[in-house]
C-alpha positions in Angstrom: -26.4 -40.4 -37.4 -25.9 -43.5 -35.3 -24.6 -45.4 -38.3 -21.9 -42.8 -38.7 -20.8 -43.0 -35.2 -20.7 -46.8 -35.4 -18.5 -46.5 -38.6 -15.9 -44.4 -36.8 -14.2 -47.2 -34.8 -14.0 -49.3 -38.0 -12.3 -46.4 -39.8 -10.0 -45.9 -36.9 -9.0 -49.5 -36.7 -8.3 -49.5 -40.5 -6.2 -46.4 -39.9 -4.4 -48.1 -37.1 -2.8 -50.5 -39.6 -2.2 -47.9 -42.3 1.5 -47.8 -41.8 4.2 -50.3 -42.1 7.9 -50.6 -41.6 9.9 -50.7 -38.4 8.1 -47.8 -36.6 4.5 -49.1 -36.6 2.3 -50.6 -33.9 2.7 -54.1 -32.7 0.4 -56.8 -33.9 -1.9 -58.3 -31.3 -5.2 -57.6 -29.6 -6.1 -53.8 -29.6 -8.8 -52.0 -27.8 -10.0 -48.7 -29.5 -12.2 -46.2 -27.8 -13.9 -43.5 -29.8 -15.8 -40.6 -28.4 -17.3 -37.7 -30.3 -16.8 -34.5 -28.4 -18.6 -31.9 -30.4 -21.1 -31.4 -33.2 -21.8 -28.3 -35.4 -24.7 -28.1 -37.8 -25.3 -24.5 -38.9 -28.9 -23.9 -39.7 -30.2 -26.9 -37.8 -33.0 -26.1 -35.4 -31.6 -25.8 -31.8 -33.9 -28.5 -30.3 -32.7 -31.0 -32.9 -29.0 -30.0 -32.4 -29.4 -30.4 -28.6 -30.9 -33.8 -29.1 -28.0 -34.9 -31.3 -25.4 -33.5 -28.8 -27.1 -35.4 -26.0 -27.0 -38.7 -28.0 -23.3 -38.1 -28.9 -22.4 -37.4 -25.3 -23.5 -40.9 -24.3 -22.1 -42.9 -27.3 -18.6 -43.8 -26.4 -17.7 -46.7 -28.7 -15.2 -49.4 -27.6 -14.1 -52.0 -30.1 -11.5 -54.8 -29.8 -9.8 -56.2 -32.8 -6.9 -58.6 -33.5 -4.3 -57.0 -35.7 -2.3 -59.8 -37.2 1.4 -59.7 -38.0 0.4 -59.9 -41.7 -1.9 -56.9 -41.3 0.8 -54.9 -39.6 3.3 -55.8 -42.4 0.9 -55.2 -45.3 -1.5 -52.3 -44.3 -2.8 -51.5 -47.8 -4.8 -54.7 -47.8 -6.7 -53.5 -44.7 -8.1 -50.6 -46.8 -10.1 -52.8 -49.2 -12.9 -55.3 -49.2 -14.3 -56.6 -46.0 -11.7 -54.8 -43.8 -13.2 -51.5 -45.1 -16.9 -51.6 -44.1 -17.3 -47.8 -44.5 -16.2 -47.9 -48.2 -13.4 -45.4 -47.6 -11.0 -44.1 -50.2 -7.8 -42.8 -48.7 -6.0 -39.7 -50.1 -3.3 -39.5 -47.4 -2.1 -42.2 -45.0 1.0 -40.9 -43.3 2.2 -43.2 -40.5 5.8 -42.4 -39.6 8.0 -41.2 -36.8 5.2 -41.5 -34.2 2.8 -39.3 -36.1 -0.4 -40.3 -37.9 -2.2 -38.3 -40.6 -5.1 -40.0 -42.4 -7.5 -38.3 -44.9 -10.4 -40.3 -46.4 -13.7 -40.0 -48.1 -16.1 -42.6 -46.8 -19.4 -43.8 -48.1 -21.0 -46.0 -45.4 -24.0 -48.0 -46.6 -27.3 -46.1 -45.9 -25.5 -43.0 -44.7 -24.2 -39.8 -46.3 -20.7 -39.5 -47.7 -18.2 -38.3 -45.1 -14.9 -36.5 -45.3 -12.7 -37.9 -42.5 -9.5 -36.6 -41.0 -7.5 -38.4 -38.3 -4.4 -36.9 -36.8 -2.4 -38.0 -33.8 0.5 -39.9 -32.4 1.4 -43.5 -31.7 3.9 -45.8 -30.0 4.2 -49.5 -30.5 1.4 -50.1 -28.0 -0.7 -46.9 -27.9 -2.6 -44.6 -30.3 -4.0 -41.1 -29.5 -5.9 -39.3 -32.3 -8.2 -36.4 -33.0 -11.0 -37.2 -35.5 -12.8 -34.6 -37.7 -15.7 -35.7 -39.9 -17.8 -33.5 -42.2 -20.9 -34.7 -44.1 -23.8 -33.2 -46.0 -27.3 -34.3 -45.2 -30.7 -33.3 -46.4 -31.9 -30.2 -44.5 -34.4 -31.5 -41.8 -36.4 -28.2 -42.1 -36.9 -28.8 -45.8 -35.6 -25.3 -46.5 -32.7 -24.6 -48.7 -30.1 -27.1 -49.8 -28.2 -29.8 -47.9 -27.0 -29.1 -44.4 -23.3 -29.6 -43.5 -22.6 -31.4 -40.2 -19.2 -31.3 -38.5 -18.2 -33.8 -35.8 -15.1 -33.8 -33.7 -13.8 -36.5 -31.4 -11.0 -38.5 -30.0 -9.8 -42.1 -30.6 -7.5 -43.8 -28.3 -6.1 -47.3 -28.6 -4.0 -49.6 -26.6 -2.5 -53.0 -27.2 -4.1 -55.4 -24.7 -2.0 -58.5 -25.4 -1.8 -61.3 -27.9 -4.7 -62.0 -30.2 -7.4 -64.2 -28.7 -7.6 -67.7 -30.2 
């Protein structure tokens, strides 16, 4: 579970450059803060679910990244190779008119496949998104088939200045 939470800021930063054109974010140093706000896991024993909720409540992730002018101009490059540590395939990357809509299937190393949805708004220097993730994991009780886990959260970002040297 922790790997999935750690992958979320990386996905969000990739999404932050998934636009282009005149109405995109400014290049520079960006700070992204991701917080998961709820978890649902139908069929999971309540003590396990309570422990997961407790862990999520304390795992606010802050990440800083330099988004270069080239990355802002050519966002499709940011969705491949080393800039895509979660191995995401994007089915929708709408970034226009101050609105963001991202849909992806991600396969982080050592973690289950996730369906990720990011929706929100942006200005040249701020981003505010809602994140929804769904994944299937082996059932911890050993009964039945895989268990579906749904996570919801927020991701906010702000430009903090020029990229650090």
